[in-house]
Phi, psi and omega in degrees: 000136180234139176224137174244122171270109190254145166071015178270165172271106184275122179237111181229084185302331180300332180244016179054041180256128172206093187198164177275107189219168171257152177238122177258126177249127179229124176050051172078359184242157170287118185256327185197142174225109181194178180281145169055050175287136180229132176202112186293345180269355186268149170281133183259129172244112182282118182248025179303134179077007184239163175261136177246117187228166169301152173303137184296149180239120181253138180237018178208079180226147177249110187258000174059248183059210185046248184262018180229045184293341178291337177275316183186156170235166177301327180289307183294321179294321181287328174296319176298318178300315179304316181296332178276353180101006184268134176245343180225132183224125169272129190252127179295150188271000185276052174271185176236104005280166179293143175274095183223005179224163177299321179302317180290325176298317180295321176296319177301310183298320179293316180296319179296319179298323183285327193228345182279147176249009168233174178279116178254135177234133184275138159272152169249153174297156181270339172232153183301125180066012184059030185268351176077018185245325184227123181290138179293170176279087187298320182296314181294322181290322175298315179298329179284341174124008178287153184250352178187175180233146178195142168258035189317135188099334176234137172273160173279115190286317188268132179298323179292326175294319177298319177303313182292325178296314181295324175298320181293325180296331178293325182290327183255352181056047171228155183274156165255127181265119191255126168271107186263105181200122172275103187291336175295324179284325177294319181060226180261022183298146180232341178224175180300134178288141179128220185304314183295311183297323179292316181295321183270354180066038183240151176295138185256158175248111179282145176295344178301326180302325178278313191296321183291328178289319178299314181300314180300312185293324179285330174296316178294320178298323179299325179281315190273325181060051174272210179239114191224137175229130181260123182279157169026069173301137187228011182214160176297322181292326177297324176294319178298322178295318177302314180296318180300312183285331173296321179292341175266008177064030173282134185268116177195167174233167182205166183223160168234160179245144184305328182299335182276336180251356187257330185216161176259180181299344180302334181296335181294327180297325183273324190250350174058232187297336178293342178251024180267100184229168179220123356302153185285161166305128183249190185278178185296326179301313180290318180300315180291328176296320178292319177298323178294323175298323176293316180302325181274003181061034177278345185261137181263329189221137164255112184252163181271329192048044179305119190217077186279145174230156174288146182302326182295339181278348188246026179273147171099001174097183191295327183262359184278346182223151176263016181271141177230145172135162177221156177280111195244357185303320193268356178240358183293313185302307182299326178292324176291321180294334175301330179296327177289312183297331182266004171086014180270344183199166171254171182301318185300317180293315180298316180294323176300320180292341180258353187226273190290330180293307176297326177298317180296318182296324179273005179064032179259080189290344180267000183248161175073024182213156173252030180299143179301134179091348179278163176303138183277073171264112191224141174241131177251127187244133166261105186283352186252342184299136178255140181209162181248132181294123178231105185299335178292342178269350180300137174282337177291147171293332181286121176252017180275085181213127188277001185268008179311128178086351180279146174275132178235164184229122180101135175197162174284122182256349176204136177231132179241141170232128183052038176079358178262133174284114185251344178212131178221126178049046175070014177248126177282126185272164186300322184288001178292344185301324177220072184287342182202000000 
């Protein structure tokens, strides 16, 4: 089978490609990328006015399944990912049960094989049960197939434990993905501390809870030189810390989530619990600080932090539940493209943050690229199409997303895995059943 994607703007940051080219796919692989490809046996897909990129790679998603199918399953979550343009997803280990043993990794791989329609890769927790007391068997878990470690949702409390974790990451050459939050400082906070929390009469979450953990962990990283990735930066000061330690040549990577650079805390007044995330939507000062970090290329990854919940879990308002998060696969791309339109980044940088950078961090060298001979995982983007967020159209079971009713611009209009078109215009196609 041959397919030619014609007349699109091909953006492949892994190979420094940004040009109007054709892409030839033959037998599931990228066969040729050049101008004016012609083959009378090929199916032609006209990509005029569109961006042709590697399939997106996500490294911070909660896919639930196992004992939480009411929240999400690998099937519903992966269908949601396809609609967002994602072909590869790294899955956080804070499922029920936690992925902290080889046995759980094998269960994950089997379940993913049976029901996922994208490529799923497991993270393992960095401590047993995410309890922060005993480091998992990293060597055995790497051999079983995990791509990173994280106690996401929990920070590593003890500095000496963080030191030992970073030493262990050097031995296995995999990153630890850090949720930086001093929960004692967070307390019972549910929204950003300051004007909003005072106005709404709600307990606040100060950015200090995040910033002090980031500073501590990067100081330890400077000494140990392990492999470290900082999740969901949420404040202007966290960006300043990233810049400070980068200037000291400390080796680490970091990510932002669209809720932190796209909207301010004002959205909480309108959307309530649907806008209850952690780190919280903050004020304009913090939002602009994060955008400035993007402008300076301090950020490596734009992640979704896809975190679906059942509607029944989110009843009763902001203080009625201790759950935080939103279902983000299907709204991340247009919010990221807004950064281009507003002058904070160019397409190449944004696409790198969605493709080759997360692939590199997870050591997935065959993903996030359009290199000749690689699997033809491709996303086609219409950056100009306007659409309105309708949660009822989400493929995810999670409808916890505060952008309902908002007009957005740009979306993935076609997603390919192994050269097969598996999603077109938000419709999952029949051949998605066994895309790879």
